[in-house]
N, C-alpha and C positions, 0 to 999 in steps of 0.2 A: 503495500498498498503507500503511496507515496502523499507526502503533506506537509506541511507549510512550516515553519514554526521560528514564529518569531517571541521575541523576549526583550524588558527593561526590566535590568540590575542598577540598582542606588550604587550599589560599592566595587570599584574597582577590581579589587581581585574576586570577588565570586564574579562578578560580570567576567573576567577572564577563562574561571574553573565554569561555569556552564560553556562558555564559546569550546571551549576543550572537549569538553562532555559533545557536546553536539555535532563536534568537526571526525567523530567517533562511531558518528551514524549518517550525515549526511555528509553534503557540496555547504559553504558559504553563497550564496548568493545575493549578497548584502551585509554592509556591516553588520545587522542584527536580524539574519532569516536566513534561515538557514531550510533546503529542499535535503527531503529526505527520503528515502525509499529501504520502509521495513513493515515488518509482519509482527503478525498484535506483541509476542513472546517479546522483541525488541522491542517496542515499545512502550512497555509494562517499567522495561528494567531498565530507558529511556530513563520513564517518570519515576524512577525512586532513583537512579542518581541523581538528575534534575532537585527534588525535594530535600534530601541528603545536602546540598550548598545553598541556597535561595533561601531568603526571609519572607516569608508570605509576604509577612504585613509592611514588606518595603518593594521587594520585588517580582517580578511577573515574566510567565512562559508559554505561551499561546499556540495551540494546534491545529492545524486548520487539514482537514482530507482535504485531500485533491483530486479526483474521479477523473477516467478517461477524458472523458468532455468536457471536465471541467482543463483541462493540461492540459488543451486541442484550442482552448480560447485566454490562453496566458497572454501579452503583452508585454513585449518591454523594451525602452525606449530608454534610450542612453548603454550608461554603465549597467550589465546585472547578466544573467541568466543563467538561463535551467539546467537542470539534470539529466545527463543526456539520458536517453532509453534501457545502453543497455547497459552502463553504471549502475551497482550496485555494492554497497558497503557491507559487509557481515561483521560481527562481533564474535571472537572470538576467544 
């Protein structure tokens, strides 16, 4: 399943840790946005890892499911790109 993960993290140390975790699951497409290609088990593990890092009173991470039709309707103007269909990240 493909997701768009966006985040707003208040503290620089937590911000760096969240970005590092998300890099394990996908590709950074903009400064605070990652495109992910994960199954349900991987998504659950990602959520667990993020929850251990963030302060839920100050920080936020949102995940948007990108269905096949949604992906074909994404338009990028200027800087930014999408995760190629053949690329997949797997956590071992």
